[in-house]
C-alpha positions as CSV (number, residue, x, y, z in Angstrom):
1,M,17.7,0.9,13.2
2,K,19.6,1.6,16.4
3,V,18.5,-0.5,19.4
4,D,18.7,0.9,22.9
5,L,17.3,0.0,26.3
6,T,15.7,2.1,29.1
7,D,17.5,2.0,32.4
8,E,14.7,-0.2,33.8
9,A,15.1,-2.7,30.9
10,K,18.9,-2.8,31.4
11,A,18.3,-3.7,35.1
12,Q,15.8,-6.4,34.1
13,V,18.3,-7.9,31.6
14,R,21.1,-7.9,34.3
15,E,18.8,-9.6,36.8
16,R,17.6,-12.2,34.3
17,R,21.1,-12.9,33.1
18,A,22.3,-13.5,36.7
19,W,19.4,-15.9,37.3
20,W,20.1,-17.7,34.0
21,K,23.8,-18.2,34.9
22,K,22.8,-19.8,38.2
23,K,19.9,-22.0,37.2
24,R,20.6,-23.2,33.6
25,D,23.2,-25.5,32.1
26,V,23.5,-23.8,28.7
27,K,25.3,-20.7,30.0
28,G,25.9,-19.0,26.6
29,A,22.3,-19.4,25.4
30,F,21.2,-16.2,27.2
31,N,23.7,-13.9,25.5
32,E,23.3,-15.7,22.1
33,E,19.5,-15.2,22.2
34,L,20.0,-11.5,23.2
35,R,22.4,-10.9,20.3
36,E,20.0,-12.5,17.9
37,A,17.1,-10.4,19.2
38,R,19.1,-7.2,18.8
39,R,19.9,-8.2,15.1
40,Q,16.2,-8.9,14.5
41,L,15.1,-5.6,16.0
42,Q,17.7,-3.7,14.0
43,H,16.6,-5.1,10.7
44,G,12.9,-6.0,11.0
45,P,11.3,-4.6,14.2
46,K,7.7,-4.2,13.0
47,L,6.0,-7.1,14.7
48,A,2.3,-6.9,15.7
49,V,1.3,-4.2,18.1
50,H,0.8,-5.7,21.6
51,G,-0.4,-2.7,23.5
52,M,0.1,1.0,24.2
53,R,2.4,2.9,26.5
54,E,2.1,6.7,26.8
55,G,0.5,6.9,23.4
56,L,3.1,4.8,21.7
57,E,2.6,1.3,20.2
58,V,4.3,-1.4,22.2
59,R,5.5,-4.5,20.4
60,R,6.6,-7.8,21.8
61,L,9.4,-10.1,20.7
62,N,9.3,-13.6,22.2
63,L,12.6,-15.2,23.0
64,S,11.4,-18.8,23.4
65,R,14.8,-20.3,24.0
66,I,15.3,-18.4,27.2
67,H,11.6,-18.0,28.0
68,C,11.6,-14.2,27.9
69,C,9.8,-11.4,26.1
70,I,11.2,-8.1,24.9
71,Y,8.7,-5.2,24.9
72,Y,9.7,-2.3,22.8
73,T,8.6,0.9,20.9
74,I,9.8,2.2,17.6
75,D,10.7,5.9,17.0
76,E,10.9,6.1,13.2
77,P,12.1,9.7,13.0
78,K,15.1,8.8,15.3
79,D,15.6,5.4,13.6
80,L,15.4,3.9,17.1
81,V,14.0,0.8,18.6
82,L,13.7,1.3,22.4
83,I,13.4,-1.7,24.6
84,V,11.2,-0.7,27.5
85,S,11.0,-4.0,29.3
86,F,12.6,-7.5,29.4
87,W,10.1,-9.8,30.9
88,G,10.1,-13.5,31.9
89,Q,7.5,-15.6,30.1
90,E,6.6,-17.4,33.4
91,M,5.2,-14.1,34.7
92,A,1.4,-14.5,34.8
93,H,0.8,-11.0,33.4
94,Q,2.3,-8.5,31.1
95,P,4.2,-5.4,32.4
96,D,1.9,-3.0,34.2
97,F,2.7,0.0,32.0
98,I,1.1,-1.6,28.9
99,E,-2.5,-0.5,28.1
100,E,-4.5,-3.1,26.2
101,Y,-4.6,-2.4,22.5
């Protein structure tokens, strides 16, 4: 499957990457973890459904090494995984757009 990001998710990744480069010793870990997540989403994206967004199932992939979560939807007819949010695990709540499942 193709993996793409919404504009909002792209901005969140840029912000998180900048923070990571300033605050962490293992500078390459962020990009390595992101590349591995992309590979995982391309080949096996059907993790448990975490919630709903505009009638679509939202799934979550935990990136434990960099303490982030990727929230995404799957559009099977388009063969597309769309990352809708890139969220820090230290956040006390999930993104506001997710309706409980």
